N, C-alpha and C positions, 0 to 999 in steps of 0.2 A: 255026268251033268244031269240035273233034274230040271224038268220044265213043268210049269203049271199055268193054267189059264185063270186070269183074274179079270174082273170088270171094274173099271174106274167109275166110282159113284158120281152122282149128280153134283156133289160139292168138289169133285176133282181128287178125291182121296182113293187110295188103294190099300187093302190090308195085306200085310206080308205074313201074318200069322202070329200067334201068341208068343212063340219062341223069340221073336224080335221085339216084343213090347218093351218100350223104354230105351231101346238101342238107338244110337246115332248111325245114320247111313249116308253114304256119298252116292249121289245119283249123277251119272255122266250121260249126256245125250251125245252119242257118237255120230248120229245122223238123224234126220227127222223120223220119228216113230220108233227109234231104237234107243233103249235105255239100258245102262249097265249099273246095277245097284250093288254096292259093297258095304259091309258093315265097317264102321270106322270109330276111332277114338279121337277126341279133340284135345288139343294142348292149349291151355290158357296162354295168352300173349306174354304174360309176366314170367312164364316158365319155358318159353320157346328157346331161350338161350342155352338151356341145359341140354338141348338136343343137337346143338351145333358140334361139329367134330372136335374143335379145340377144347370146348368145355367138357365134352364127354370124355376125352382123353385125360384131362386133368382130374375129373371125378374118378375115373377108373384107377389112376395112380394113387389118389388119396384113399380110396377104399382098399386097395392092395396094401397100403402102408399100415392100415389098422391091424393087419395080421402079423406084422413084423415085431419082433421083441425089441424093447427099448435098448439103446446103446448109450455109452458115456460120450459126452461132448467135450472136446478140448476147447475150453473157453478162451484160452490165449490165441489159439489158431483162429477161432471164430472172430474175436475182436480184431485181429490183424486183417482178416479177410474183409470185414465190414469197413475198416478204416480206409481200404483201397477202393471202395465203391464210389462212383461219381455222384 
C-alpha cells in the first residue's frame, strides 16, 4: 500500500495526480476524517438493466449462440409447438 500526503486547497479540492485526470472516483467517508477513494466506472441508468443477473445470463447465451453453426428447422414441429402455446 502506498501512502502520500496531500493538502486540501482553499476551494476544498485535492489533486490525486495526472494519472487519474478525467477518471471517475468513488469517495467513501468511513468515519469523520477518514476517506476511501476508489476509481470507478459509471453505468448510465438506461443501460443498468444489462448488468442484472437475468439479463446478463440471457446476453451470455445469445453471444454463445453466435458461435454455433446453423441447423435445419423442422417447420412442421415448430408450427405444432406454437399452436399449443397459450
